[in-house]
N, C-alpha and C positions, 0 to 999 in steps of 0.2 A: 453485629454481624448477621443477625436474623433479617434485617432489612435488605441486605445485599442478596440473600438467598431468595427472598420473596419477589424481588424485582424481575428476574427472568420468568418466573412463573406467571406474573401478571402480564407480561408481554405476549405470552403464547396465546391466551384467549382472544386478545385483540387482533392478532394476525388471523386466527381462524374465523373470527366474526367478520373481518373485512373481506375474506375470500368467499364466504358462504352466500351473501346476497348476490354477488356477481354471477354465480352459477344458476340462480333461480330467476333472474330478470329475463323476461321475454320481450323482444322488441317487435315493432311492426316494420315490414319492409317499407323503406322510405317512399317508394312510388305507389304503394297500395292505396293510401288515403287519397292521393291525387286522382288515381284511376276511379275510385269510388265516387268522388265528387263529380268528375266528368260524366260518369255513367248516370248518376241520379239527375244531373243537370240536363242530360240528353232526353230523359223522359219528361222532365218538367217543362222544357222548352221545345217539345216536339212540334208545336204549332209554328215554330219559326223556320222549319224546313232545313235549309242548308246548315244553319248553326247547329241544329240537333244532330245532323249527320256527322259534322266535324267533331262535336263533343262525344258522340258514341264511338267514332273511330279512335279518338284520343284515349277513351276509356279502355278500349281493347288493346291499344298499343302499350299503355301504361301497365295493364295487367301482364302483358308479356315481359316487360322490364322487371316488374315486381316478382314474377315467377322465377326469373333468372337469379335474382337476389335471394329469393327463398330457397332455391335449390342449392345454393352455395353453402348454406348453413340452416338446414331444416329445423333443428332443435331451437335455434335462437329466434327464428321468425315464425314459429308455428302458430301463435295466437293471431298474428296480424295478417296471415295469408288469406283468411276469410274475407277481409276487406277487399283484397284484390279480386277475389272471386265474385264478390258483390258488384264491383265495378265492371267486370267483364260481362256478367249477366245483364245488368242494367244498360250497359252500352249496346249489347245485342238486341235488347228490347227497344231502346230508344231510336235506333236507326230505322227499323221497319215502321215504327209509329210515325216518324217524320215523313217517310215515304208515303204511307197511307194518307196522312193528313194532306200532303201535297197533291195526291191524286184527287181527293175530295175537293180541294181548292180549285184545281183545274176543271173538274166537272161543274162546280158551282159557277165559275167564270163563264164556261160555255153555256150553261143553262140561262144565265141572265143576259147573254149577248143576243 
């Protein structure tokens, strides 16, 4: 009979252990990583002009989408929102860099003509 009494006691810790990790797991907003990749790519490819502008714009757009997801459940996505901010910042840096590079390219073309 002692075995029957111990079985419910053994089941209780497994239920508590199963629910504990779910509360501590932090996720990244799904669109944050994509926005960060687009933002970094806009800086890396700033010499390609229009492509960098598009990548920078996409980074800013994906940041907005990730921010909406983050605001729905701030506690769940707290750690990953930084990635979205990085994408936004690098997107805003990459767009003017591509414009500046384009201006220098136009000046170079005029100078050699």
